[in-house]
C-alpha positions, 0 to 999 in steps of 0.5 A: 343586311346581306340578304337585303343587299342581295335582294336589291341587286337582283331587283336592279338587275331585273329592271335593267334587263326589262329596260334593255329588252324594251329598248331593243324591241322598240329599236327593232320595230319602230313603227309597231305599237307598244305591247299591250296586256289585257286586264279585266277588259281594260288595255294598258301599255308598258308604262301602265297608262290607258290606251285611250289616254295615249290616243289623245296625247296621254301615256307619254308621261305620268302627268297626262294620265293623272290629269285624265283621271282628274278630269273624269273625277271632276265630271263625276263630281257633285260640284258644278264648279268642277263639272264646268271646269272639266267641260270647258277643258274638253270643249275649248281644248285648254287642258294639258300643256304638252298633252294639249297639242296632241289632244287638240289634234285628236279631239276631232278624230272619231272612232272608226268601226272596223279599223284595219287589223281589227284594232279599235280607233280610240278617241276622246269620245271613248274616254269621256262620252259616257261621263258627259252623257250623265251630265245631261240631267244637270240644271246648270244652263252653261254645263248643259250647253257645253254637254250639247256641244260635245254631243253634236261634235261626237254624234256621228262617231258614237251613234249608239251612245248618242241615242241614249241621250235623245230621251234626256234631250227631249225633256228640255222641250217640255220646259215651258218656263225656260225658252233657252232650254227648248232652243238648245234641245231643238238645236242639238236634235237638228244638228245630230246627224244620225239617221235613226233619230231623223223621224224624232227630229222631224216631229220636234221641228214640226211642233217647234215652229209654232212655239210661243217664243221666237227664238225657239221658232228660229231654231226650228226653222234653221233645223229645217235646213240642217235636216234637208242637208242630211236627208233630201228625201224629206224635201216636200214635208219640210217645204210644207212646214216652211210654207206655214212659217211664211204664212203665219210668222209674225216675228222678223227674227224668224222670217229672216231665217226662213228666207235663208232656209228658202234660198238654200232648200227651194230657191226656184219655187218663187210662187210660194212667196206670193202671199208673204211678199208684202209682209216680207217687204214691211219686215225688212227694216226690222230684221237683223243684218244677215237676215236682210241679205237673205231676204233681199236676195229672195225678193230680188229674184222674186221681183225679176220673175214678177215685175218689169224693168223700168229702164228697159227703153233707156238701155237699148241704144240710140235706135229706140230713142230715135224712134220715140223722138220721131214726129207723129204722122197725122191725117189732114182731118185730124190736123184741122179737126176740133176733136182730139179724141183719137190723138189722145187715145194714141198718146195714152196707149203709148204712155201706158206701154212705157216700162216706167208706167208699168210699175205696180203698187207692189213694185213701188212697195219694194222700192219704198221698203228697201231705200232705208237699207242703203244707210246700213252699216253692213256692206253686204246689205248695202250691196244687196240693196244697190243691186236690187235698186239698180234693177227696179228703180227708175234711172233718175233715182240711181244717184242714191245708190251711188252715194251709198256705195261711195260711203261704203267703199270709204268706210270698209276695210281693204278686203271689202273695198276690193269687193265693193269696187269690183261691183262699182266697176260693173255698175259704172260700165252700165250707169256712168252718169251715176258715179260721174259726180264722185269722180275724185273719189276714185283717185288712186292713193299711195297706200292702195294695193295694186289690184285696187289701183287697177280697178280704180283706173278702170272706173275712172275711164268709164265715168270720165266726162269732158269737163273732167278731162284736164283733171284726169290727165294730171292724175294719169301723168302722175301715175306714169311716174309710179315704181310699179310697172304693171300699174304704169302699163294700166295707166297707159291703156287708160290714156288710150281709152280716154283718147278713143272717147275724146279725140281732142286729147290726142296731142297731149297724150301722144307727147307722153306716150312718145317719151314712154316708148323708150322706157327701160321696162319692156312692158311699158315701152311695148304698151306705149307703142301699142297705144300709138298704133291704135291711134294712128292706124286709121290715118297715118298721114296725119301722124307723120311727125310722130312716126318719124320720131319713133323711127329715130328712137328705134335703136333705143327701144329695148322691147322687141314688141316695140320694134315690131310696132314701129315697123308695122306703123311705118308701113301701115299706109301700104296696107290701108287699102286692104284694111279699109276695103278701098282701091290703091288709087283711092287711098293715094288720093285721100292722102295725097301722092306726095304724102304717100311717097313720104310715108314710103320713104319713112317705111324704107328708113325704118326697114333699113335701120332694122336690117343693119342688125337683122341677125341679132333681132328676135324671130318676130322682129325678123318676120316684121322686117320681111313684111315691110320690105316685101310691101315696099317691093310690091308697091314698086319702091325701087330702092327697097329691092336690094335690101329685100334681096339681102334680107331674103338671103340672110333669112334662108340661112336663119335658125328659125323655121318660121323665118325661113318659110316666110322668106321662101314664100316672099321670094316666090311671090315677088319673083314674077308670074304675069299680070294675074300672078302679080295681082294675087301676090299683091293681095297676099302680101298686103293682106292685113287687119286693123289692130283691135281697139283698146277695149275696157276690161269691164265687159258685160259679155265676159261676166254674165253673173249677177253683180255683187255675187261671189261668181261675179267676183271670181268670174266663174260659177261658184258653188251655190250660185243661183241665177237670176230670172229674166225680167218679165215683159208685163207684170203679174197680177197683183191679186196673186199677192193678196192676203191668203184669208181673202182668197180662201174666203172667196173659195168658201163662198163658191163652195157654199154656192155649189152646196146650195145646188146639192141639198144632200150636202146641206148637213156638212155645209151647216156644220162648217160655221160652227167649226170655224167659230170654235177655233180661235186665232191662237188655235189656228196659229198653233195647229198643225193641220193643213185644212182651210182653217189654217188660213185664218192664222194669216191675220195673226201674222201681220196687222192691217191698217184700218183703211185696208180693213174697211176696204176689205170689208166693203169688198166682201159685202159687195161680193156677198150682195152679188152672190145673193143677186145671182142666187 
C-alpha cells in the first residue's frame, strides 16, 4: 500500500510539472503553434488530436476529435444512410456545435502549396477528400451528387486528388439509361478548374451537346461558358460548337441557355444569329423566364443591327413634321392634266421611304412573338420586352407597354419597384403620352421611401397634361406639408417645372412659394426663392407685387441663399439689358419709365435693409449687397450713393478676401474716368447672365445607357455592360435569315454546274448523292463533322408549316428548271 501511494504521488507530481511547463511555454510564446511530435508520418499536438482536425476546429476538446473519427467511419461504412449523413455534414456544414463555427470558416480554405516556413496549410480537403473520392463508385444518386459538389469545391486546392476521380466521373457519361448521371458528370467536369483536364472536358462537352436528353445538352451548353471563362484560348473552338447548337437545337430549354452563353462569350458576333433568328422568335414563349431575358437581350441587339427605327420620323422635332406637312408644288400641266401617274409615283416613293413602311416580315415576327411576354410574372422579362417594344414597335402600339409596366410596378416588391420606376421615368421622358392615362398611378404614398417619392415626382412632371393640372396642384400642395424637407424641396422644383410647361398656373403657384420663402428650413426657403427667380427674371415688371412682398420678408428669411435671391431679384431689371442683349432705352420703353423707377426704389429698399446688418451677413450676401448698390449707383440713383460709400468703407475692413477685393474693384470703377471709362465700368458692373431654368432631372444626354440595364440605373458603365448597336437606315435583306438548308442547296446546285463543266470531277460528283442518301437526319443531328451534310440537321431543329414547305418546293423546282435552261 505504501508503494502504491508513493507511485501515485510521483505520477501526480510529474503531471503537475508537465502542465506547468506547457503553460509557461504557451504564455511565453502566445503566437507560436503548439509543439508537434511526429509518429509514423502523422502529426499530433500536445492533446493527442490530429493537426488536420485542429485546422477545422477540432483538437480544442476531445469531443471534436471523436466526431472527426466518427465521420470518417461513416464515409467508410457500407451503409448508405451513414454515408449520406456524413456527406450532408460536410456539404451543409452542420456537423459539430462548437467546432462547427470554426469548420464553417475553414471549409472554403484551400491548402496552399509551399506555405510560409515550409508548413503545410491543412484544410478539410486533406482530411476527408480521400474518403470522399472512394464514394464515387456508389450508385446512390444523392450521395453521388454531394460527392460531386465536394469535388468541385476543393478541385483547385487538391488538383492531384481530383485527377484520380476524373475516370470515375467519366463513367457516368456512358450510362445511357440515367440522364441525371450524365448531367452531373458534365456539370462536374466543366466546373473543375484544373488545366490538365481541359482537353477531356472539351471532348466531353463536344459530344454532350448532341445527347438525346435536353437536360444533358443544356448542361453541356452551360459548360461552354465555364470552359471559356477558364481558358480564353479555346474561344474559336467553343464558338463552332455553339453555332451547331443554334443551328440544330430543337428544345427551347437548351436554346435559352445557348443565348445566355452567346451573350457572355461572343456578344458582338451577331451575324451568326441570322439562320437561327426566326427559330429563336418562335421559341421565346416556351423558354423559362430567365432564358427569356437572355434571348430578348440577344434579339434586341440583333434587331438594332438589322432593322430600322419605325418611329424615327416622329422623334426629330417639329422641323421634320413641318416639312412633311408642307404642300406639294405641282406644275400647271399636271394640275390640269388627266394623267395622275407622275403624282402617284412621287407619293408612292414618299410612302415607301417612311420608316413605318420599312418594317419587314422578320421585324413583324419579332413584335408578334414578344407581345405575349408583357403578361409575364417576372419583372425582368417585362422590362426586357418593353425596352424592345419601345424601340421597334410603332408609336401607336406603345400603350400596351405602359399598361404592362404599371401592373408590374404595383405587383412587385419595393426594391424592384424602384428599378422599374427608374426605367419608367426614362420612358416617360421620351414618350409622355404613353403614361398620361396612368397619371394617378404615380401619386406618392405615405409608405413610399424617399427615393421612390422623388422619382414619382419626376414622372408626374413629365407626363402632366393640361387637363390634369388642377389635380396635380392639389397633390403637390399636399406634398408641401410633408415632414421630409428633401421631399418638400423636390416638390417645389416640380412646381417650377409645371410653371414652365403651363404659364397659366403661375398665380396659384406663386402664392404657395411666397409662403414657403420664410420656411424654417433653409433648404426649403432657398429653393422657393430660386423658383420665384426663375419665373420672374425675364419680366420683373410683371411681378412687382411679389418682389415687394419678398423684400418685406427679408428679415424673416433664415437662409443666406434666400437673401441673395431677394437682392438679385430686386435689381434684376438693371441687368436686363445685358441679359437680353438690348439697349437701356429699349428696356425702359418696354417696361415704362415709371415702372422702371418703381423697381429701382424697391431695389434700393432691399439693399438698405440688408445694409443695416451688413457685418452679420455671410460672405455671399455681402457680395450681393455690393452688386446691388453698385448697379443702382451706375444707373444714376442718387439716394443709393451714400449707402454705397458706407458699404465700401465697411467692406475694406472685412475679414473676407473676396469681399475686400470686390469693394476695391467697385470703388475704382465708380470713381469716374471720362465717358469711355464710364461706359466700360457700366458694362462690367451690369454684366450678368440669366438663371438656368429648372430642368428635368431626367435627361438623355446624362444617361446614354440602354434603359433597363444596371448601367442605366447606376449611371456609369457596370461590369459586363454591352452597348446597343445603332439603328440601321435600311433593313438588311431577309434572305440572310432563310433556312440554312436552302442556302446550302443553292450552293450545291452551283457546284454541280461547275462540275459539269469539268468532266474530270464527274466521279466525285456522282458519289455525293449516295453519301447524302445514306445519312439520316438523326445521323446528321448527332454528327460532329463540319461538312455540308451537317446542314441537313436544320430540318430536325424546327418544323415548317405545310404552306412553307410547298412554297420552298416550288422555289426549288423553278430554280432547277432555270438551271436546266441555262445548261
